[in-house]
N, CA and C atoms as a LAMMPS dump frame, in Angstrom:
ITEM: TIMESTEP
0
ITEM: NUMBER OF ATOMS
276
ITEM: BOX BOUNDS ff ff ff
-5.0000000000000000e+02 5.0000000000000000e+02
-5.0000000000000000e+02 5.0000000000000000e+02
-5.0000000000000000e+02 5.0000000000000000e+02
ITEM: ATOMS id mol type element x y z
1 1 1 N 0.703 -1.558 0.148
2 1 2 C 0.329 -0.245 -0.257
3 1 3 C 0.949 0.794 -0.016
4 2 1 N 0.669 2.065 -0.6
5 2 2 C 1.136 3.228 -0.819
6 2 3 C 0.414 4.58 -0.434
7 3 1 N 1.029 5.373 0.469
8 3 2 C -0.148 6.298 1.031
9 3 3 C 1.279 7.404 0.927
10 4 1 N 0.797 8.736 0.06
11 4 2 C 1.414 9.929 -0.48
12 4 3 C 1.568 11.382 1.026
13 5 1 N 3.044 11.69 0.937
14 5 2 C 2.813 12.636 1.805
15 5 3 C 1.716 13.661 1.992
16 6 1 N 1.421 14.132 3.415
17 6 2 C 0.313 14.862 3.691
18 6 3 C -0.951 13.949 2.981
19 7 1 N -1.298 12.744 2.527
20 7 2 C -2.931 12.814 1.835
21 7 3 C -2.654 11.17 2.202
22 8 1 N -3.991 10.534 1.492
23 8 2 C -4.158 8.958 1.758
24 8 3 C -4.666 8.882 0.171
25 9 1 N -3.728 7.625 -0.392
26 9 2 C -3.687 7.751 -1.935
27 9 3 C -5.453 7.412 -2.472
28 10 1 N -6.073 6.62 -1.777
29 10 2 C -7.92 6.148 -2.162
30 10 3 C -8.524 6.588 -1.099
31 11 1 N -9.89 6.781 -1.195
32 11 2 C -10.972 6.672 -0.458
33 11 3 C -10.786 6.127 0.493
34 12 1 N -11.064 5.556 2.109
35 12 2 C -10.89 4.737 2.965
36 12 3 C -9.786 3.979 2.953
37 13 1 N -9.071 4.295 2.389
38 13 2 C -7.832 3.691 2.683
39 13 3 C -7.008 3.531 3.848
40 14 1 N -7.377 4.41 4.482
41 14 2 C -6.537 4.941 5.942
42 14 3 C -6.968 3.84 6.856
43 15 1 N -8.389 3.524 6.714
44 15 2 C -9.245 2.253 7.277
45 15 3 C -8.08 1.519 7.022
46 16 1 N -7.17 0.54 7.152
47 16 2 C -5.816 0.086 6.619
48 16 3 C -4.823 0.017 7.171
49 17 1 N -4.541 1.806 7.926
50 17 2 C -3.147 2.163 8.675
51 17 3 C -4.126 1.97 10.222
52 18 1 N -3.41 1.006 11.071
53 18 2 C -3.563 1.021 12.205
54 18 3 C -2.733 2.151 12.941
55 19 1 N -3.586 2.702 13.469
56 19 2 C -2.396 3.571 14.217
57 19 3 C -2.191 3.509 15.917
58 20 1 N -2.862 2.879 16.286
59 20 2 C -2.808 2.715 17.656
60 20 3 C -2.626 2.938 19.023
61 21 1 N -0.884 2.465 18.138
62 21 2 C 0.541 2.098 18.658
63 21 3 C 1.033 3.383 18.884
64 22 1 N 0.507 4.535 17.95
65 22 2 C 1.488 5.786 18.549
66 22 3 C 1.098 6.307 19.864
67 23 1 N 0.192 5.95 20.77
68 23 2 C 0.028 6.927 22.103
69 23 3 C 0.696 5.74 23.077
70 24 1 N 0.682 6.697 24.422
71 24 2 C 1.572 5.604 25.5
72 24 3 C 0 4.907 26.4
73 25 1 N -1.011 5.622 26.722
74 25 2 C -1.652 5.043 27.465
75 25 3 C -3.367 4.738 26.586
76 26 1 N -4.24 4.45 27.446
77 26 2 C -5.351 3.7 26.486
78 26 3 C -6.554 4.196 27.675
79 27 1 N -7.632 4.705 26.863
80 27 2 C -9.124 5.141 27.84
81 27 3 C -9.889 4.019 27.634
82 28 1 N -9.648 3.627 29.458
83 28 2 C -10.654 2.374 29.545
84 28 3 C -11.895 2.971 29.724
85 29 1 N -12.927 2.576 29.416
86 29 2 C -14.651 3.084 30.046
87 29 3 C -15.392 1.789 31.134
88 30 1 N -15.69 2.149 32.248
89 30 2 C -16.504 1.777 32.873
90 30 3 C -17.882 1.894 32.82
91 31 1 N -18.382 0.333 31.797
92 31 2 C -19.705 0.405 31.618
93 31 3 C -20.801 1.177 32.384
94 32 1 N -20.313 0.79 33.96
95 32 2 C -21.562 0.905 35.086
96 32 3 C -21.743 2.564 35.143
97 33 1 N -20.273 2.795 34.683
98 33 2 C -20.615 5.01 35.149
99 33 3 C -21.142 5.415 33.779
100 34 1 N -21.185 4.326 32.459
101 34 2 C -21.345 5.246 31.067
102 34 3 C -22.794 6.053 31.289
103 35 1 N -22.969 7.055 30.86
104 35 2 C -24.134 7.003 30.612
105 35 3 C -24.621 7.185 29.129
106 36 1 N -23.98 7.134 28.594
107 36 2 C -24.858 6.949 26.954
108 36 3 C -24.813 8.477 26.425
109 37 1 N -24.18 9.559 26.779
110 37 2 C -24.252 10.753 26.559
111 37 3 C -23.565 11.24 25.103
112 38 1 N -22.652 10.441 24.944
113 38 2 C -22.278 10.777 23.034
114 38 3 C -21.071 11.812 23.244
115 39 1 N -20.838 12.121 24.209
116 39 2 C -19.975 13.157 24.411
117 39 3 C -18.349 13.178 24.068
118 40 1 N -17.885 11.872 24.312
119 40 2 C -16.787 11.377 23.877
120 40 3 C -17.313 10.44 22.497
121 41 1 N -17.693 10.142 21.739
122 41 2 C -17.824 9.885 20.258
123 41 3 C -17.692 11.788 19.485
124 42 1 N -18.41 12.215 19.799
125 42 2 C -18.762 13.362 19.375
126 42 3 C -16.786 14.088 19.447
127 43 1 N -16.09 14.538 20.414
128 43 2 C -15.125 14.705 20.721
129 43 3 C -14.037 13.941 19.52
130 44 1 N -14.163 12.645 19.652
131 44 2 C -13.232 11.738 19.767
132 44 3 C -12.118 12.138 17.918
133 45 1 N -10.995 12.579 17.856
134 45 2 C -10.38 13.325 16.696
135 45 3 C -10.296 12.247 15.865
136 46 1 N -10.206 11.394 16.303
137 46 2 C -9.981 9.637 15.602
138 46 3 C -11.267 9.116 14.796
139 47 1 N -11.883 9.208 15.526
140 47 2 C -13.033 8.695 15.275
141 47 3 C -13.431 7.118 15.72
142 48 1 N -12.585 7.069 17.024
143 48 2 C -12.371 5.786 17.496
144 48 3 C -13.319 5.313 17.878
145 49 1 N -13.92 6.391 18.811
146 49 2 C -15.045 5.888 20.21
147 49 3 C -16.849 5.803 19.527
148 50 1 N -17.293 4.873 19.576
149 50 2 C -19.001 4.675 19.174
150 50 3 C -19.557 4.379 20.272
151 51 1 N -20.905 4.831 20.294
152 51 2 C -21.615 4.206 21.566
153 51 3 C -22.14 3.224 20.879
154 52 1 N -22.224 2.355 21.544
155 52 2 C -23.249 0.962 20.848
156 52 3 C -24.005 0.567 21.967
157 53 1 N -25.01 -0.635 21.521
158 53 2 C -26.381 -0.903 22.472
159 53 3 C -25.491 -2.465 23.559
160 54 1 N -25.591 -2.098 24.282
161 54 2 C -25.485 -3.224 25.335
162 54 3 C -26.824 -3.234 26.231
163 55 1 N -26.647 -4.386 26.722
164 55 2 C -27.464 -4.988 27.31
165 55 3 C -28.724 -3.895 27.666
166 56 1 N -29.408 -3.035 26.816
167 56 2 C -30.37 -2.371 26.543
168 56 3 C -30.011 -0.696 26.731
169 57 1 N -28.899 -0.685 27.169
170 57 2 C -28.34 1.011 27.069
171 57 3 C -27.135 0.823 26.169
172 58 1 N -27.057 2.049 26.162
173 58 2 C -25.889 3.047 24.783
174 58 3 C -24.605 2.884 26.276
175 59 1 N -23.557 2.13 24.917
176 59 2 C -22.91 2.766 26.535
177 59 3 C -21.403 3.003 25.143
178 60 1 N -20.247 3.773 25.801
179 60 2 C -18.879 4.067 24.851
180 60 3 C -17.84 2.42 24.876
181 61 1 N -17.342 2.429 23.846
182 61 2 C -16.599 1.614 23.054
183 61 3 C -15.327 1.844 21.879
184 62 1 N -14.445 1.768 22.334
185 62 2 C -13.021 2.553 22.274
186 62 3 C -12.457 1.255 20.987
187 63 1 N -12.024 1.463 19.625
188 63 2 C -11.54 1.169 18.539
189 63 3 C -10.04 0.811 19.034
190 64 1 N -9.613 0.25 19.494
191 64 2 C -8.239 0.62 20.077
192 64 3 C -7.096 0.206 18.523
193 65 1 N -7.259 0.102 17.947
194 65 2 C -6.686 -0.217 16.225
195 65 3 C -6.033 1.66 16.264
196 66 1 N -7.056 2.213 16.356
197 66 2 C -6.722 3.526 16.038
198 66 3 C -6.273 4.851 16.627
199 67 1 N -7.19 4.6 17.9
200 67 2 C -6.447 5.629 19.387
201 67 3 C -4.859 5.811 19.923
202 68 1 N -5.074 6.663 19.713
203 68 2 C -3.588 7.355 19.682
204 68 3 C -3.395 7.586 21.269
205 69 1 N -4.34 7.412 21.957
206 69 2 C -4.405 7.688 23.336
207 69 3 C -4.437 9.412 23.944
208 70 1 N -4.961 10.462 23.2
209 70 2 C -4.58 11.619 23.262
210 70 3 C -5.727 12.313 24.657
211 71 1 N -6.92 11.274 25.164
212 71 2 C -7.128 11.538 26.397
213 71 3 C -8.137 12.806 26.376
214 72 1 N -9.136 12.965 25.133
215 72 2 C -10.026 13.799 25.406
216 72 3 C -11.068 13.214 25.202
217 73 1 N -11.691 11.902 24.876
218 73 2 C -12.508 11.234 25.664
219 73 3 C -12.933 11.574 26.94
220 74 1 N -11.918 11.331 27.47
221 74 2 C -11.375 11.129 29.406
222 74 3 C -12.065 12.591 29.96
223 75 1 N -11.246 13.408 29.394
224 75 2 C -12.078 14.986 29.296
225 75 3 C -12.683 15.31 29.392
226 76 1 N -13.572 15.171 28.771
227 76 2 C -15.349 15.011 28.12
228 76 3 C -16 14.912 28.84
229 77 1 N -15.745 13.422 29.452
230 77 2 C -16.563 12.573 29.598
231 77 3 C -17.43 13.004 31.48
232 78 1 N -18.279 13.17 31.226
233 78 2 C -19.297 14.07 32.277
234 78 3 C -19.516 13.695 33.194
235 79 1 N -19.716 11.997 32.977
236 79 2 C -19.786 10.867 34.447
237 79 3 C -18.586 10.474 34.923
238 80 1 N -17.61 11.04 34.466
239 80 2 C -15.561 10.833 34.805
240 80 3 C -16.098 8.88 34.567
241 81 1 N -16.332 8.483 33.501
242 81 2 C -16.404 6.834 32.79
243 81 3 C -15.445 6.094 32.076
244 82 1 N -14.195 6.843 32.125
245 82 2 C -12.775 7.072 31.329
246 82 3 C -11.833 7.818 31.767
247 83 1 N -11.411 6.267 31.925
248 83 2 C -9.816 6.817 32.839
249 83 3 C -8.672 6.311 31.341
250 84 1 N -7.521 6.848 31.296
251 84 2 C -6.757 6.609 30.785
252 84 3 C -5.453 5.804 31.741
253 85 1 N -5.322 4.733 31.197
254 85 2 C -4.177 4.055 31.643
255 85 3 C -2.935 3.488 30.617
256 86 1 N -1.765 3.121 31.299
257 86 2 C -0.588 3.019 31.117
258 86 3 C -0.892 1.799 29.661
259 87 1 N -0.425 2.025 28.212
260 87 2 C -0.037 0.643 27.469
261 87 3 C -0.153 -0.428 28.359
262 88 1 N 1.178 -0.107 28.448
263 88 2 C 1.707 -1.308 29.159
264 88 3 C 0.838 -2.226 29.992
265 89 1 N -0.237 -1.622 30.729
266 89 2 C -1.042 -2.414 32.034
267 89 3 C -2.466 -2.54 30.815
268 90 1 N -2.106 -2.415 29.945
269 90 2 C -3.572 -2.652 29.333
270 90 3 C -3.153 -3.598 28.439
271 91 1 N -2.005 -3.353 27.443
272 91 2 C -2.2 -4.57 26.137
273 91 3 C -1.074 -5.111 26.484
274 92 1 N -1.068 -6.626 25.966
275 92 2 C -0.285 -7.706 26.791
276 92 3 C 0.068 -8.548 25.662
């Protein structure tokens, strides 16, 4: 796959480029605290946080293949359901 400098060569080509190893921390979501408001999904610059249906309620889920660990989701969460954890703790 060839990626040009400053651009992606084809539409949706970026979906093949996993960028999740760039950060040092990952957001961990406490589903019991998550109120499903969608603030994390709205403010995630990499579009890797999505609301999903689980046990009849909406909760946030992170796609760690693309999460760079910026922590924006954690800082905007009104219910403090998202905590940043060191990558070494989370990924094995």
